N, C-alpha and C positions, 0 to 999 in steps of 0.2 A: 504493500500500499504506500502511496505517495504521501510525504509529510505535508499537509495543507495548513494554511494559515489558522492560527487559534482563535481568530475572530469570530464571533458568533454571526450567525445569519442576520440578525438585527444590526450588527455593526456594519456587516458588509452592504446590507440594503442601504443604510444611511450614506455609506461612502459612495455608492452608486448615485444616489441623489445628488450629493456635494459635486462629483464630477460631471453629472449631467448638468448641473447649473453652470458650472465652470465652462464647458465648452459651448453652452448656449450664449452665456455672457460675452465670451471671447469671440462670438461669431463664427464658431467652427460649424455650427448647424443653424439651419433656419426652419421655423415652423415645426412640424413634427419629425425631422430628418433625424438620422443617426441611430445607433443603437450600442448599448454597453452590456458586457456580461462578465461573470466571474465564476470560475469553477470552484465549487465548494467541497467536492469529493472526486473520486475516481469516475463516477458515474452521474454526477448532479452539476447543475449549473444555475445561477440565478441570472435573469436577464430582463432588459426593459420592455414595456409593452409597446405595442404599435399604436399610431394615431394620438401620441401625447408629446407635447413638447419636453424636451429634456431639461427645460428650465422651471417646469411646473409639476414634476412628479412627486407623488407620495409613496410611502413604503408599501401600502397595501396594492399598489399597482405592479410592484415586481413580481416576477413570475418564476417559480421554480420548475425546471425541466430535467429530463433524463438526457444523457449524452446521445441517445438515439432520436431525440426530437420529441418525445412524449411528455405532455404536460403533467406535472405532479401535483401541483397546487398553484391557484391563481384566484383572483377575485373574479366574480361573473361578469363584470363590467369590461375586463380587459383581457386581451389575448396577446400572445408574442408575437413579434414583428416577423413578417416572412423571410426577412434577411438573417434571421437567426441560424439559418442553413450555413451561412458563411462562418459563423462563429463555431458552429459544431463540428465544421470540417477542420478548422484549426485545432480544436481540443482533441479530435480523433487522431490527427496527423502529429500533433507536439504535446506529448506528456508533460514537457517542462513548462508549458504555457499555462498560466492560471488566469489570465484576464485578457479581455479583447475589446478594443474600442473602434468603431467605424464612424467617421464624421466627414464633413465636406469642407474643410478649411480652404478659404478662397485661394490662396497662393499654391497650396498643394494641387488643388482641384484644377487650377489653371495650368499648371504643368502637365496634369493627367489629361486635359482635353487637348492642349498642344501636343501630346505625344511625346514629351521630354521626359525622360526619367531623371530622377535627381541623385545620379551616379558619379558625380564629381566631387573630389574632395576640396572642399572649399572652408570649412570650418572644423577645428580640431575636435570640438565638443560632438559635432555630428559623425565625425569620422569614428569616434570612440563608441558612440551608442547606436548608430544607425547604419554606417557603412554607405555602400551604393544601393540606393532605393529603386527597385525596378517597377515597371508598370505591367500590371496583368491586363491580359485583352479585354475587351468590352464584353459584357454580359447582360442580359435582360434582368433587372431587378426582380427580386421574389422567386426566381427560377434557379435551377442548379447550375446554371451557366457561369454564374459568379463563383460559387465554390469550386467548380471545375477549373476555372481560369486562375485561382490562386493556388492551387495545389503545389504545382513545382516551385513557385516563389517561397511559400511559407517553409518549406524545407531548409531554406538558406538566408532568410532575411525576417527580421521581426517588425519590418514596416514596408508596406506595398502601397503604391498608387494604383487606383482602380481606373481604368480608361474612361474618360467621360463621366466619372461618377464622384469619386472622392478618394479617401484614404483609410487605410487600415494599419492599426499599431498593435502589437502583442506584448504581453508582459508576464514576469513572474508574479506580479500582484496588480491590483488596479492602479496605484499610484505609478509604478513602473510603466504600464501601458500609457496612462494619461501623460506622463512626462515625455514619452517618445513622440506622442502626438503633437505636443508643444514644440519640441525640438525640431520635428518634421516641418511644421508649418513656419516657424522661425528661419530655418535654412532655406525654405522655398522663397519666403519673402526677401531674405538678404540676396540670394541668387537672382531673383527677379530684378531687384534694384541694381545689382552690379551689371547684368546685361544691359539695362537701360542706360547706364553710364558708359557702356561701350568696352568694358574690359572686366575679365573674370580671372584673378590670379590663383593658379592652383598651388596647393601644398605639394612641395616636390616629393618624388617618390622615397627618398631617403628619410624625409621627415615622416612620412606615412608609416615607413617601417618602425619609427621610433614609437609613434602612437600605438602601433599594434602590439609592440613589446609592453607598453605602458598598460594597454588594455588587458593583457595577460596578467601583468602584475597586480593590477587592481581588482582582477577577478570579476570583471564586468559579466553580468550573465547574458545569454542569448546568442543569436546566430546573425552574422552580417556578410555581405559581400563587399569585397573591395575590388575596384577595376584596376587591372595592371596597365602597364605603359603599352602593351600591344593591343590594347582593346578588349582582352578577354576579362573574364571576372573569376575570381577566386573565392572560396567559400571559407569561413572563419567561424568557428563554434567556440571563441574564446579559448583556443588551443596554441595559437602562434601568430606570426607576423605574417602580413600580406604585402603586395607590392603597391606602386603608385598608379598613375593613370595618364591618359593621353591629353596634353595641352592642346593638340591640334583639334581634337574633337570638340572642346568647349568653344575653341576659336571659331570653328565652323558654324556652330550652333548660334554664337553671338553675332556673327556677321549676318546669318540668315535672319534672325529675328529682327535686329536693327534695320536690315533692308525692307522686311515687310512693314514695319512701322513707318518708315519713310514713305513707302507707296501709299499708306493709308492715310497720311497726314496731308 
């Protein structure tokens, strides 16, 4: 049996409400968008309901489900989101993951809509905790297309952009998953502004190697991808260092985006 948090279900429900209010207040979700879940045992999760703003949830709205998608307990007024399938896919694939957050942060989602992965090493904190963030192919919401699209990515990354949809972050607990969402959106915002300024300086590969050594020393949990100088990607499960990335790739993207902006102005 996995050693789960000693927090009671009541405490975890309260934390879900707190994080729901945070992502709503920060503009990571609009209206009734997004969903949050936490694993409470090998076979059970708590998850947010459909049709409710994440800024206005109450504890009785939170639903307990089995890992195979069956409702264990819920208020008669509320039912789980159809996108809980995506969360369940994560828990089934990754025993180490205890919490999942799905949201639509504006800058992350802009990159997802533009088809540009956040896979360049630009901020040390993002390299340490997120690595190279891929984009999963587009899937119709509420169907199995989205769970299927993230399968290969979640094996090697704790953050994924969803094409034309939003972002998904995974964590060893709810706070960990939420912090990854914050870091992801912050990185997307900084990258967007840098592209607008016309230049994005990459962290040199030698310095990325140092960060990966530091990541191992700090015993940072989770799995990340780091793009190498040849454009390929290496997987890191907190077990060692990885290489740097291609300056030419980001320069090409920067030139392309700037040219498109000029044509539109």
